[in-house]
Structures are given as structure tokens and as C-alpha cells.
N, C-alpha and C positions, 0 to 999 in steps of 0.2 A: 423799349427793351434793348438791352445791351447785347451785341452779337460779337462773340469773340472765339478764339481757337479753345481755350480751357480756362480754369482757374486755379492753376498751379501757382507756385510763389514765385513771382516775376514783377518787373516794373508796370507793365501794362496792366496785369492783374491787379496790383496794388492801386492804380490809378481808378480803375473801376470800383473796386471796395470802397475808396475814400470818396468817388462821387456817390455812392450808395449811401455810405455812413452820414454824409454831409446833406442828403437830399431833404427837402421839405415834403413830409408825406402828405400835408394838406393840398398840395399842387400835383405831386407825381406818385405813381405806382409804378415801381420799377421791377423789371425781371431780367433775367440772364439767359441767351441762348448760347450754348457752347456747341460748336460744330464737331468739336473732337472729344473723345473720352479717353482715360477717365477725367472727372471733373476737377479734381486737385483739392489741396488743403483749404484754400480760400473759399472755396464752394461750402465746405462742410461748416465754417464760421457763419457765414452768411445765412446758410438754412436754419440756424439757430435763430436768426432774426427774423425768420419767416420770409426770406426772399424766396420767390419761386424760379425754378431752374427747368430749362429745356435742355435735354441731352441729345445730341445727334452724333452719328458716326460717319464722318466724310470719308468716301472710297478714294482710292488712288485715281489720278487723272481729273479731268472736269466732271464733277458729280453732278449730273443733271436732276437726278432724283432729290439731290441734297436742296436744290432751289425750290422743287415742288413742297418739299417738307416746310422749309422756311415760309413760304407763302401761305401755307395752310395754318400754319402757328399764328402768324400776322393776323389773318383773316378772322380765325376762330376766336381770337383773344381780343379783337378789336384794338390793335396797337396803334397809337397815334404817332409815335416817333422811334425810329431804331436808330440807335448809335452804334456804328461799327467800328469796330478796333482793329486796325492794322489791315493790310491790302487784301488779302485773300478773303476774310470775313466781309469786306465791303463789296467785292465783288460778287458774292452769293447774296449777300443781303440786299443790295440796290436792285439786282435782277429780280430777286424774290418780291421785292416790294413794288416792282414797277407797275404802274396803272391803277395802284391802290390808292387810298387816301391817306396811306402812311408817308411820313415826311423821313427823310435820311440824313443823318450826320455821319460823316467819315472823319476819324482820326488817325493820322499816321504818327506812330510812336517811336518811329527810329528807322535807321537804313543799315543794310550790310555793309561791310568793308571786304574789298573796294566796291563802291556802289556801281550799280549797273541797270539796264532794262532791257527791253526786247522791242522791235519794231511792232509787234501785235500788240502789246501793251500800250506803246505810244499812239497807236491808231485808235485803240477801243476806249482808251480812259477818258478823251473829250466827250464821247458819248456816254459813258457811265455818269460822268460828271453833269450832264444835262438831266439826269435824273436824281441827282444828289441836291440837297437843299443848302448844305453847308459842310465845307472841308476845313478841318484844323490840324495844325501841325504843333508839335510840342516845344519847337525851337525855331528861329529863323532860318538856321541851316537845314533843319528838315523841311521847312517851306521852300527853300532854293531847291532842294533835291526833289521834290515833287514837281517843280517846274521844269527842271533841267532833264530829270530822266523819265518821269511819268507824263510830260506834256499836259499837266493841269495847269490852267490859267491862274497866275498869281493873285489876281484881284478876287479869286474865288475862295482864298485860303487864309483863315485866320490863325494867329498864333496864340495857344493858350498853354501856357507852361505847367508843368506837373506841379501838384501841390501835395504836401503830406502834412500830418499832424506832428507839431514839433515834440521831439523825444523828451521824456522825463526818466531821470535815472535817480537812484539812491547812492548818494556819494561813497557811504560806507560799503556799498556792495562793490563798487569800482576798487576801492582800495584793497578790499579784500582779494579781487581778482589779481591786482597787482602783485600780491604777496603769493598767490597760488602760482603765478607765472614766473616768480623770482626774479622780477625786474628790480634793479637797485633804483633807490630814490634818487640818486644822482644821474640817472639815465634819462634822456630825452626820449620820447616814444612817438615814432612814425607808424603809420598804418594804412591798410587799405582792406576792403570788404568787397570780393568778386569772385565770380566762378573761375576757375582755373582753365580758361580758354584762350587760344593764341591771340585773339581780338583785344584781349585786356593787357597783353604785353607786360606780362610780369618780369618777363627776363630783362626788359630795358630798366624796370625799376630796380631790380636787383644789381645791375651793373652801375647805376646812378648810387644806389646805397653804399656800393663798396667805395665810390669816390668822397661820398659824405664821410664816411668812417676815417678816412685820412686826416679830416680837420676836425672832426667832432666824434673821437672814438667812443665816448659815453652815450651812445645811441643804440636804441634797439628798434627793430622793425617788426610789426605784427602782421602776418598774412592771414586773413580769415577767408576761408572758402575751400572748395575741392573741385576736382574734374579732370578732363583728358591730359592736361598739361602738366599734372603733379610730377611724373619723372623727370621732364625737363626743368622743372623750377628746382626740384630737388638737387638736379645735376649741376644747377647753375650756381646754387649755394654752396655746393662743394667746391667747384672749381674757382669760385671768388674767394674761397676761406670765410665764409660768413656764418658759418653754424652757430659760433658763440653769439651771434647778435640778432639772428633772425628766429622767430616763432612762427611755426605753422600751427594753427589752431584747429585745422579740418572745418568741415561744414558746421555753422552754428546757426539752430533754428531761431534764437534771439539774440543777436550779436551786439546789443546795444551797449552792454557794459564795456565790451572791447573797444567800441567806438568812443565812449566817454573817456576810455582810459588814453587814447591817442592824443599827442599834443599837436600834429599836424596830420591832416588826412591826404592821402595821395591817390591819384587817379591817373595810369598810364596808357589808357587804352588808345588803340589805333581809331576807334570809331564809338561815339556815343551819341544817345539822343538826349535825355535827361536823366542822368545818373540819380536814382532814388537815395542811395546811400551818401552821395555827395550832398543832396539836401539836407539829410539827416545830420550829417557832421556840421553844417551850417547852422542847423537850429541848435545845436549844441555850442555854437560859438568857435568853431574851429577854424584856424587858418588852414589853406587847401593849396597844393601844388597839383596842377593837372596839365595834361597836355592840349594842344590847340586842335581838338577833334570834336566835329559835331557841334552840340550845344555847350559845351564846357565854356567856351569864352563868353557865352551870355551869361552864365551862372556865377563863375568867379571872375572878377574884373581884376586885370593884372595891375599888380602894385597897389590894390585896395583891400581885398580881403584874401589874397594870396597871389600866387604867380601862374601864368600861363605860358608854357613853354613849347617849343616846336615839337612836332609828333616824331618819336622814336629817336630822341636826341638825349642820351644818357648824361651827356655832360651839363647841358642847359638845365636838365631835370634836377641834377645833383646841385647846381648852382642856386636854383630857387629854393631848395631846401635848406641850404647853409645860410642863405640871406636871411631866413626867418630864424634859424637856431642861433644866430650870432648876436641877435638883439631881442631881449625880453620885452622892449617898448614895442618893436615892430609885431611881435606875437600877440602882444595883447590888444593892440590897435587892429591888426588883421582880424583877430577873434572877435571883436566887438562888430566890426564892420560885417563879417560873415553873418553873424546873428540878425544885424539890422537889415541886411539885403534879404535874408530868407523871409524875415516878417513882412517885408514890403511887397516880395514879388512869388514866394514860393509856398505858403502855406495853403493847407486844405481849402480854408475858408476864401481865399481868393481865387483858387481855380473853380470852386463849384459856383461863386457868383458869376463868373463868365459862362461856365457850361448851362447855367439855369437861364441865364439871359438868352444864349442861343437856342434852347430848348422853347422858351417863349416866343422867340422870334419865329420859328418855324411851324409851331403847332397850328394844326387846323383849327379855325374858328367856326 
């Protein structure tokens, strides 16, 4: 049973969905327990595949009754393993499963920026870890954060990179989108897909793009997403005189054609675990320019399938972009390297092999 906050559309939720989609039904029967409601769109998709859900409603503060409910569900449904996704579901899940036959896995999917913890967590986490059979992190950077900020022993943490199914697009639909967006054939296209949140640092990306246009004026930037930073992003576009070269698409439920249209994928975040859209871009063979944040340098190898630049440095970010744009050979080589690296490390198949191995290692015999 996977324990998570909910199944809205997001990176953690996509990982859970991919684990379920790739599971061996002869070995595992999987269910999902959400500690918050509503369940979200991914739940509706999975219910169509006859995945069973348990929906709870966590109360503010430390909800002792939630622990009792989780424990009841575990015992009544003869759960062999709970896989807790993110810190709060782990705390409730591991306490709920304590002194039962149920084994516990905990996956940390990412960290807040700036990272922090409390003395209480540092005190209690080693105790919770004693009742946990396996901890995993989605990157080495996340693993080190668990050690530094959560006081969890490094030897108990395995790194399992997120994995996705490679994207498949219809080229004629991509070309149609280019026409709909009125992007000239002579233009190179940069782009990103991310919620409009301060942590994604779109402002730095826009400032870098202004520098790119000084050397590469035939360039368009597509920004897919929406959120609380929209007003600041629009103000920055106006301030930098970028309106003719930036397209804000708004939120797109299926942005794959937009991603396929991009020549270079950009990720300017202050903090990242493993960006799912970055993996999707690599599955399509896109060169990438990213910041040196979280798991980014483990996904994009600097000078191999893109460039990794210092965090919040518009000049270096712009230089990484122009270095790719100035050479069609580099663009092609980086694109091929992205696809190769994705296939080797970040496919759904690779991720599921590792999780299934861990499930088999901890399962009661």
C-alpha cells in the first residue's frame, strides 16, 4: 500500500502512478492510501484500472486519530508492505505500522528551499528509522539532505532515480502547434514547463533570455504553466522588453507537444529533486540547460547533454544557452546524449526494477 498526501498531478504522484503501471500483478497487489482529500485526477485514472483507494482526512496539528485509522486499514487488509512517499506520510505510516508484520519503505521525493529541519525531527527520526526497513531518495543530493537535516544514517538510504515512460509525439501535431503559435521557421525555440512559483526562478530565466537575444535575436521562449508568480513574470517580460519573443501558454493538461517543439529545455529552479519534465525532455532527445540545484547535476551532465550553471546566475545561464545555439553539431550531440542517458538511468522500467527488488528484499517470508 502506497501512502501519500493525495493523487493530484505532480512529480511524487506521477512516480506512484508509474510504479503501479509497471508493477507485476502476479507478485504484487497494490493499493493507495491518501491522508488528505480530494484524491485528485491521477486517482480517477487509476480507479479505472481497478486500483483500490483509501481516503482519509488529516486534521490540523498532529492527528493521532489518523494513525489509528492507518493501523486499522493495514491490519484489516493484511498489508505486507507500506511504501510511504514524503516525510509526513512516513511519520504517520511508520507509527501506524509499528509492531505489526507490515514492512515499511520511505521515499523522500525532494526538499524545500532553503532546506531546514528542527531539533525535534532530528531527535525522533533515528527512532522512526529503526522501525523502517528501507529509506530511498530520488537523488544523491536528496540523500545527503536526509543525512544533514533529518539525522538519518546514510547507510540506510538507497538512491532510486525517478523513472518515466518516454514520451511519444506525432510530428505533424508539433508542426501544427508551431503554426498556431506563429513561431517563424527561422527561430530557435527555448522552453520550460513549471508552475509559476518563486522556487522555479522564472525571473532569472527571463533575464538570461534577454542576454541570449542580444546574440541570437531569432529565438523564442515558451513558458508553460501558471500560478502565483504570473504577475511578477509578466512584469519582468515587460521590463526586459521581451513581449515579442516570449509566449506564455498558461496551464496545459497535456503539454507534450509544447515540449517537443522546444529545441532546448530550460530549468532555472532554486531547488529540485528530480524534475519529471526534465526527464520528459531528455526522453525526446532535448539538450538541457539547468541550474546547479538538487538532483539537476545528476541528471544533466555538464558538457555532455547540456550545461549545468550556478544557481541564480543569469549571465552563466545565458552563456549555456548560447553555447548550444551557436553550434548545430553541439545541439545534435547533446540531444543524442540526453536520449541515451535517459534510456540508461531514468526510464520507468529501470525505476520499477529497483523498487521491485527492494519490495522483495523486505517482504515477510
